[in-house]
N, C-alpha and C positions, 0 to 999 in steps of 0.2 A: 504494500500500500504506500503510495507516494503521498506526502503531506506538503502543502505549500501554504505557509503563513503569508497573509497579505494585509494591507492596510485598508483597502476599499474593494467592494464587490466588482467582479468582472462584468462585462456588458451583458452576458447571458444571465447572470445572477440578478442584475438590476432589472432586466426585462421581466424576469419571473416575479419580482416584487411589484413592479408597476402594472403588470397584467392581471394581478389578482389582489388588489389592495384591500378588499373587504373580506379578509380571511377569517375574521373573528379573532379572539384572543390567541396570542402566540407568546412563547417564551424563547429568548435567545440565550444560548449558552455561549459565552465569550471566553475563549482561551487566549491568554496573553503571554507573549514572549517579549521581554524587555531588552533594550540595548544595554550594554555595560555602561556606556556614557551617552548622555543625550546628544543628539545631532539635529540642530535646527536647520531647516531648509534655507533660511536667509543668511546662514553662515555665522551667526552670532556666537561669540565665545560663551561657554557654559561650563560650570563645574558640577552641574546636576548629573545624577545617574539617570538612566532611562526611567526607572521606577519613579524617581522624584519628579521628573518632567511630566510623566503620565499623571501623577497625582494632581498636578496643576490643572489638568483637564478633568480627571475623574471626580474629584470632590465637588466642583460646581455643577457637574452634570446631573447629580441627584435632584437638584431643584429644577433644572430644565426638563428632565424626564417627567416630573409631576405636571408640567404645563401641557403635556401630550397624553396624559392619562397613564403613563408608564411608571414603573417602580422597580427598584432593585429588590430582588427576592432573597439573594444570597451571594456573598462574596467570601472567597477564601484563598489563601496561599496554597500552592500545590507542593506537597512535601515528599512525594515519592510515588512509585509505580508498584502496585500490588499484583497486577495480572497483565500479561501482554508485554509487548516490547516496542519501544519507539527510540529513535536515535537521539532525540533531543526533547526533553520534557518541557512543557510550558511552565511559566513561573506562578501564575495565579489565574483565577477565573471568577466570573460573575454571571449570575442568571438574572436577566431583566425581563419583566412581564410587560407586554405592550397590548393595548386593546385591539390592535389590528396592524397589518403591514402598512396600511395607510398612515397610521400614527408614527410608525418607524420612519417612513419616507419623509413625512412632514418635519419630524424632529431633525433628521440628518440633513435636511435642506434649509434649516433655520439659520439665520445670521449668528445666533448665539453659539450654535454647534460649530459653525465654520470658524468663528473667532477663537474658540478654545482648541480647535483641532491642531493648531500649530504645536501645542504641547503633546498631544496624542501622537502625532507623527514623529516628533523629536524623541519621544520615549519608547515607542514600540519598534521592535525589529519586525513584528508582524503578529497576526492573530488569526484565529478561526472563529467564525460565528456560525453556530449550528442552530437552526430554527427547530423548535419542538412545539407540539400541539397535543393537548390532552385528548384522548379518544372520546 
């Protein structure tokens, strides 16, 4: 199984989201891999670790999520692998509940999200977002 951490959805993944926005409630499992050192796209000097830069994005996002009817359900550091095998384990994860894909799209299109994303991009080496839905 090949795994590719990314920062944004591919075109086909965006098409899936846009073509079925009224999905009903979804949960996103976000697996994070942090950079050792933050790398800002504008070239600014930084002494922040990737995790510290990401926190500048992640902490304010809790309030932004509320505006779109979303909420953090659970967050945790990843401490080890009990079953299976992967070359490089993620660092932490969060589960976020959204009322619909439409809410997710609106949130990620907002100016607030875009303004904070500079820290997200600086801090993350990549991530996986796995959509889940209760039966």
